[in-house]
Backbone as CSV, one residue per row, in Angstrom:
resi,resn,N_x,N_y,N_z,CA_x,CA_y,CA_z,C_x,C_y,C_z
1,MET,-11.454,-16.588,-7.304,-11.135,-17.521,-8.252,-11.884,-17.622,-9.496
2,GLN,-11.119,-17.878,-10.609,-11.874,-17.731,-12.038,-12.912,-18.886,-12.004
3,ASP,-12.860,-20.035,-11.503,-13.653,-21.181,-11.480,-14.977,-20.963,-10.464
4,GLU,-14.939,-19.834,-9.945,-16.053,-19.443,-8.736,-17.357,-19.122,-9.345
5,PRO,-18.417,-19.532,-9.100,-19.296,-18.986,-9.404,-19.755,-17.542,-9.078
6,ASP,-20.593,-17.212,-10.014,-20.664,-15.394,-9.839,-21.295,-15.059,-9.035
7,ALA,-22.221,-15.765,-8.224,-22.932,-15.222,-6.983,-21.855,-15.470,-5.769
8,ALA,-20.994,-16.166,-5.812,-19.760,-16.417,-4.648,-18.866,-15.346,-4.927
9,TYR,-18.486,-14.982,-6.154,-17.809,-14.064,-6.703,-18.159,-12.649,-5.905
10,LEU,-19.488,-12.218,-6.436,-20.023,-11.059,-6.009,-20.075,-11.046,-4.553
11,ALA,-20.370,-12.185,-3.796,-20.342,-11.953,-2.165,-19.150,-11.492,-1.554
12,HIS,-18.026,-12.054,-2.255,-16.623,-11.838,-1.854,-16.602,-10.399,-2.047
13,LEU,-16.773,-9.842,-3.393,-16.399,-8.322,-3.374,-17.374,-7.490,-2.587
14,PHE,-18.498,-8.046,-2.283,-19.298,-7.143,-1.250,-18.739,-7.213,0.106
15,GLN,-17.945,-8.151,0.361,-17.405,-8.080,1.767,-15.995,-7.136,2.070
16,VAL,-15.572,-6.553,0.896,-14.589,-5.648,1.152,-15.090,-4.250,1.758
17,ASP,-14.630,-3.995,2.888,-15.259,-2.767,3.578,-15.102,-1.233,2.547
18,GLY,-16.226,-0.686,2.284,-16.276,0.764,1.572,-16.069,0.211,0.277
19,LEU,-15.840,-0.605,-0.258,-16.034,-0.763,-1.656,-17.162,-0.521,-2.763
20,TYR,-18.254,-1.274,-2.085,-19.682,-0.997,-2.667,-20.094,0.350,-2.458
21,ALA,-19.909,1.131,-1.306,-20.143,2.528,-0.932,-19.502,3.330,-1.970
22,VAL,-18.267,3.029,-2.250,-17.695,3.987,-3.121,-18.289,3.813,-4.741
23,ILE,-18.514,2.669,-4.994,-19.422,2.663,-6.350,-20.709,3.075,-6.540
24,LYS,-21.370,2.988,-5.356,-22.467,3.733,-5.165,-22.793,5.139,-4.949
25,GLN,-21.521,5.467,-4.698,-21.459,7.023,-4.499,-21.180,7.678,-6.073
26,TYR,-20.633,7.090,-7.053,-20.388,7.544,-8.164,-21.381,6.946,-9.260
27,TYR,-21.960,5.673,-9.200,-22.847,5.070,-9.967,-24.012,4.532,-9.178
28,PRO,-24.713,5.519,-8.666,-26.103,5.075,-7.869,-26.918,4.218,-8.617
29,HIS,-27.254,3.936,-9.776,-27.963,3.247,-10.461,-27.432,2.115,-11.011
30,ALA,-26.321,1.678,-10.727,-25.832,0.340,-10.857,-26.284,-1.006,-10.290
31,ASP,-26.763,-1.966,-11.137,-27.284,-2.980,-10.399,-26.086,-3.970,-10.009
32,ASP,-26.362,-5.065,-9.256,-25.188,-5.643,-8.560,-24.218,-6.121,-9.676
33,ALA,-24.742,-6.844,-10.877,-23.641,-7.251,-11.774,-22.838,-6.089,-12.324
34,GLN,-23.327,-4.807,-12.505,-22.481,-3.612,-12.997,-21.651,-3.297,-11.779
35,ALA,-22.145,-3.394,-10.574,-21.351,-3.007,-9.271,-20.119,-4.055,-9.188
36,GLY,-20.464,-5.264,-9.364,-19.498,-6.118,-9.173,-18.381,-5.705,-10.379
37,LEU,-18.460,-5.619,-11.491,-17.523,-5.206,-12.648,-16.777,-4.056,-12.090
38,LEU,-17.589,-2.926,-11.575,-17.049,-1.905,-11.052,-16.054,-1.975,-9.854
39,MET,-16.497,-2.779,-9.205,-15.561,-2.985,-7.698,-14.371,-3.654,-8.232
40,GLU,-14.421,-4.795,-9.280,-13.102,-5.345,-9.488,-12.287,-4.212,-10.343
41,PHE,-13.010,-3.368,-10.946,-12.093,-2.469,-11.851,-11.475,-1.630,-10.940
42,LEU,-11.949,-1.045,-9.912,-11.559,-0.260,-8.635,-10.526,-1.077,-8.059
43,LEU,-10.694,-2.374,-7.912,-9.337,-3.023,-7.096,-8.285,-3.049,-7.953
44,HIS,-8.318,-3.324,-9.277,-7.468,-3.456,-10.159,-6.676,-1.811,-10.338
45,GLY,-7.480,-0.955,-10.445,-6.999,0.439,-10.183,-6.077,0.762,-9.273
46,LEU,-6.718,0.441,-7.988,-5.815,0.607,-6.765,-4.553,0.041,-6.788
47,SER,-4.186,-1.109,-7.508,-3.320,-1.917,-7.329,-2.157,-1.343,-8.429
48,GLU,-2.671,-0.766,-9.416,-1.685,-0.250,-10.284,-1.156,0.834,-9.882
49,PHE,-1.602,1.716,-8.895,-1.271,2.972,-8.280,-0.566,2.477,-7.021
50,SER,-0.365,1.176,-6.674,0.457,0.882,-5.753,-0.314,1.246,-4.321
51,LEU,-1.388,1.250,-4.162,-2.131,1.692,-3.103,-2.742,0.290,-2.424
52,ILE,-2.962,-0.864,-3.178,-3.038,-2.183,-2.694,-2.327,-2.903,-3.540
53,SER,-2.035,-4.413,-2.815,-1.119,-5.378,-3.580,-2.080,-6.219,-4.264
54,LYS,-1.555,-6.962,-5.341,-2.221,-7.736,-6.240,-1.340,-9.046,-6.637
55,LYS,-1.679,-9.942,-6.252,-1.024,-11.275,-6.303,-1.739,-12.251,-7.011
56,GLY,-1.216,-12.844,-8.026,-1.847,-14.052,-8.838,-1.736,-15.131,-7.994
57,VAL,-2.907,-15.899,-8.064,-3.089,-17.245,-7.208,-3.024,-18.323,-7.990
58,GLU,-2.547,-19.453,-7.685,-1.998,-20.731,-8.273,-3.094,-21.247,-8.984
59,ARG,-4.381,-21.201,-8.312,-5.838,-21.863,-8.932,-6.256,-20.896,-10.121
60,GLY,-5.661,-19.970,-10.243,-6.203,-18.782,-11.339,-6.884,-17.741,-10.548
61,GLY,-6.733,-16.656,-10.980,-7.325,-15.347,-10.289,-6.467,-14.550,-9.374
62,TYR,-6.942,-13.463,-8.736,-5.964,-12.738,-8.234,-6.480,-12.586,-6.837
63,ALA,-5.504,-12.162,-5.887,-5.600,-11.860,-4.368,-5.166,-10.511,-4.102
64,PHE,-6.163,-9.483,-3.349,-5.702,-8.272,-3.385,-5.468,-8.018,-1.688
65,ALA,-4.624,-7.223,-1.419,-4.312,-7.032,0.059,-3.994,-5.749,0.309
66,ASP,-4.003,-5.237,1.570,-3.518,-3.761,1.969,-2.188,-4.015,2.359
67,MET,-1.587,-3.168,1.428,-0.107,-3.200,1.408,0.655,-2.898,3.001
68,LEU,0.086,-1.586,3.248,0.621,-1.152,4.690,0.462,-2.012,5.785
69,GLY,-1.039,-2.747,5.796,-1.346,-3.467,6.688,-0.449,-4.813,7.250
70,SER,-0.248,-5.425,5.788,0.503,-6.441,5.809,2.150,-6.176,6.225
71,MET,2.466,-4.953,5.860,3.878,-4.591,6.324,3.914,-4.435,7.955
72,LEU,2.697,-3.871,8.362,2.805,-3.541,9.910,2.505,-4.838,10.625
73,ASN,2.052,-6.052,10.076,1.694,-7.166,10.678,2.936,-8.185,10.507
74,ILE,4.222,-7.790,10.252,5.366,-8.505,10.336,5.702,-9.209,11.763
75,SER,5.981,-10.457,11.890,6.155,-10.762,12.993,7.679,-11.370,12.842
76,PHE,8.524,-10.764,13.970,9.813,-11.118,14.228,10.064,-12.551,14.889
77,SER,10.881,-13.516,14.527,11.204,-14.543,15.413,12.079,-14.046,16.738
78,GLU,11.896,-15.035,17.486,12.965,-14.491,18.699,14.198,-14.445,18.559
79,GLU,14.802,-15.185,17.529,16.283,-15.267,16.956,16.954,-14.100,16.464
80,GLU,15.976,-13.099,15.863,16.356,-12.208,15.033,16.743,-11.096,16.075
81,ASP,17.601,-10.277,15.596,17.940,-8.790,16.535,16.932,-7.664,15.881
82,ILE,16.286,-7.235,16.869,15.461,-6.266,16.142,15.933,-4.761,16.222
């Protein structure tokens, strides 16, 4: 969220599996603030190439998600024919 403190925002970014590892692979000397910026930049880039989805959130900010994972987790109701 846009009104979230920087420390909480960075903590959310570091929770994304593999994201920090990619940044450290290509920018090994980046400090936490720089790594946070690069991680967000990477997420936006992945969404522009439709590798992940990006949705605007009502309170301000963006939510990123795995598009394939969300498609595979579709639950059909009992009333629908499959």
